[in-house]
TIVOKE-141122 format. One line per 3 residues: number of its first residue (from 0); their letters; for each residue x, y, z of C-alpha. Coordinates in steps of 0.05 Angstrom, whole numbers. Each point is the difference from the previous one (the first is absolute). Layout:
<sites>
NUM	A	X Y Z | ...
</sites>
This chain:
<sites>
0	MPP	-16 655 -131 | -19 -13 -73 | -35 -66 -17
3	FFD	62 -19 -40 | 37 -17 64 | -59 -42 23
6	WLA	2 -42 -63 | 76 -4 3 | -5 -25 72
9	LVL	-51 -52 -23 | 46 -25 -55 | 58 -5 49
12	FIT	-45 -38 48 | -22 -52 -51 | 71 -7 -28
15	SWI	29 -9 69 | -52 -52 20 | 12 -41 -63
18	AYT	76 8 4 | 3 -22 73 | -45 -60 -13
21	RYA	46 -21 -56 | 62 13 41 | -25 -41 59
24	SVE	-16 -58 -46 | 68 0 -35 | 42 16 61
27	GKR	-36 -54 40 | 31 -52 -47 | 71 24 13
30	RHS	0 14 75 | -39 -18 61 | -67 34 9
33	LSS	-63 -15 39 | -30 -33 -61 | 61 -43 -17
36	IMH	12 -24 71 | -74 -17 10 | 6 -44 -62
39	HFR	51 -43 37 | -46 -6 60 | -59 -19 -45
42	IDW	40 -56 -32 | 20 -25 70 | -73 3 20
45	MRR	-24 -41 -59 | 55 -52 8 | -17 -10 73
48	LLR	-74 -2 -17 | 12 -61 -43 | 29 -36 61
51	REN	-62 13 43 | -64 -40 0 | -40 55 33
54	RVA	-5 64 -41 | -52 37 42 | 51 51 25
57	DMS	25 12 -71 | -71 13 -26 | -13 46 58
60	AVG	64 40 -15 | -20 7 -74 | -70 21 23
63	NLE	31 55 43 | 39 26 -60 | -63 0 -43
66	RNS	-38 38 54 | 54 54 0 | -12 11 -74
69	AFF	-75 0 11 | 6 53 54 | 39 47 -44
72	ASA	-46 -13 -59 | -59 20 43 | 37 62 22
75	CLF	11 19 -73 | -75 -5 -14 | -15 45 59
78	AVG	52 50 -24 | -26 0 -71 | -72 8 24
81	GLI	20 58 46 | 39 35 -55 | -57 -7 -49
84	TVL	-46 31 51 | 50 57 9 | 3 9 -75
87	AAS	-75 6 -4 | 2 56 51 | 60 36 -30
90	EQV	-23 71 11 | -17 -10 73 | 65 -36 15
93	MAL	41 52 -37 | -33 55 41 | 20 -36 64
96	LND	71 -12 -23 | 9 72 -22 | -5 19 74
99	ISF	63 -40 14 | 59 46 -11 | 51 -52 -24
102	VQD	-45 -33 -52 | 14 24 -70 | -53 40 -36
105	GTK	-19 -25 -69 | -54 -10 -51 | -56 -50 9
108	AMW	27 -41 -58 | 69 -4 32 | -29 -19 67
111	EAK	-43 -55 -32 | 62 -25 -37 | 36 -9 66
114	VGI	-58 -39 30 | -5 -40 -64 | 73 -21 5
117	LIF	-12 -23 72 | -59 -41 -24 | 43 -31 -54
120	VYI	54 -18 51 | -50 -35 45 | -33 -37 -58
123	YAF	69 -25 -20 | 13 -22 72 | -68 -35 2
126	LSF	15 -39 -64 | 68 -21 29 | -28 -23 66
129	TWS	-58 -39 -31 | 48 -36 -48 | 44 -15 60
132	MRQ	-62 -30 35 | -15 -44 -59 | 72 -25 -3
135	FGF	-1 -17 74 | -64 -38 -15 | 37 -39 -54
138	LSV	55 -13 50 | -50 -31 48 | -22 -48 -54
141	MIG	73 -18 -15 | 13 -14 74 | -62 -42 3
144	SAP	26 -41 -59 | 70 -7 27 | 26 -72 4
147	TPT	4 -30 69 | 63 -30 30 | -28 -71 -6
150	ESI	-13 5 -74 | 50 -34 -45 | 17 60 -43
153	DDS	69 15 -27 | 40 51 40 | 13 41 -63
156	VKS	-75 8 -11 | -8 23 72 | 57 49 -7
159	TFA	-30 29 -63 | -67 6 34 | 31 37 60
162	IHT	38 49 -45 | -60 18 -44 | -48 5 59
165	AEV	49 48 32 | 2 39 -65 | -76 6 -1
168	MDL	5 28 71 | 54 48 -26 | -48 25 -53
171	AGK	-55 10 51 | 48 37 45 | 24 43 -58
174	QFN	-71 23 -15 | -11 15 74 | 64 42 -1
177	LGL	-23 38 -61 | -66 16 33 | 34 21 65
180	RAF	50 43 -39 | -60 35 -32 | -24 18 70
183	YFS	67 31 15 | 0 41 -64 | -71 24 14
186	LAV	29 38 59 | 44 38 -49 | -62 19 -41
189	VGW	-30 31 63 | 59 48 0 | -23 24 -68
192	FIG	-59 35 32 | 50 44 37 | 41 13 -62
195	PFW	42 -32 -55 | 64 8 40 | -29 -41 57
198	FVA	-24 -51 -51 | 70 -10 -26 | 31 2 70
201	GTV	-51 -52 24 | 17 -45 -59 | 74 3 17
204	III	-13 -14 73 | -45 -60 -16 | 53 -30 -46
207	AVL	53 10 53 | -44 -35 52 | -16 -58 -47
210	YRR	74 -9 -19 | 21 2 73 | -50 -53 20
213	EFR	10 -44 -61 | 76 0 -4 | 30 30 64
216	SNT	-47 -15 58 | 20 -36 64 | -56 -49 -14
219	LKK	33 -21 -65 | 66 -11 36 | -33 -44 52
222	LIR	-36 -40 -54 | 64 -11 -38 | 37 -25 62
225	ARG	-59 -43 21 | 5 -35 -67 | 75 -11 11
228	LDP	22 46 -56 | 53 54 -3 | -31 69 -10
231	NLP	64 23 -34 | -1 -53 -54 | -41 2 -64
234	IHS	-58 -46 -11 | 20 -70 -23 | -46 -34 -50
237	GDE	-12 -74 -4 | -69 -29 3 | -20 59 44
240	HPP	-7 55 -52 | -15 69 28 | -70 24 -17
243	S	-11 41 -62
</sites>
């Protein structure tokens, strides 16, 4: 198949990734999604935290979230290192892949472009995960500075603190989601080595999986009901603004 179709598939891949990211962000403000419902739970968490003297369990939970980001960030580094090694041995690897019947034949430049795109995806994921780690670190500081129940601080100040602390957690969670989404889309890039058709098909499948889990999953329905909300009603704003 001519290289034109390879480049067309790449354009469709990038456009679809950006479009779905934008769609998930906008749609999450109008209807229930995993991101929007978790925002409610985070506000509940921060409000209850302010009524507790002992915050050891809270700090431990934030530490677990930070370690999740650290794990995926490390995985990205390993992936980038491995792909750079593969890129340095392009001729040998291409010779091995040419023995696989379903792998598309192509020029060395085209093959290196495919590996390069994979490297870019994992670098993007690494940057997202590390920024998520830093924000969870900021969150730990905020929890450490949270007013205690015995302090004579106005309730409105405590409420503002809880809301904005939850929003910092939202931002950290958003970066984690962006990094995890990059992992999903990297699987579509793997299909490019078979051919541009499989690249496009993989992109469509990944978007369908992401949409199903973000907006239609049974987990989302259980989370909505656990929060006492109606899954059929739109999001109501108040002081609990859905995350951007």
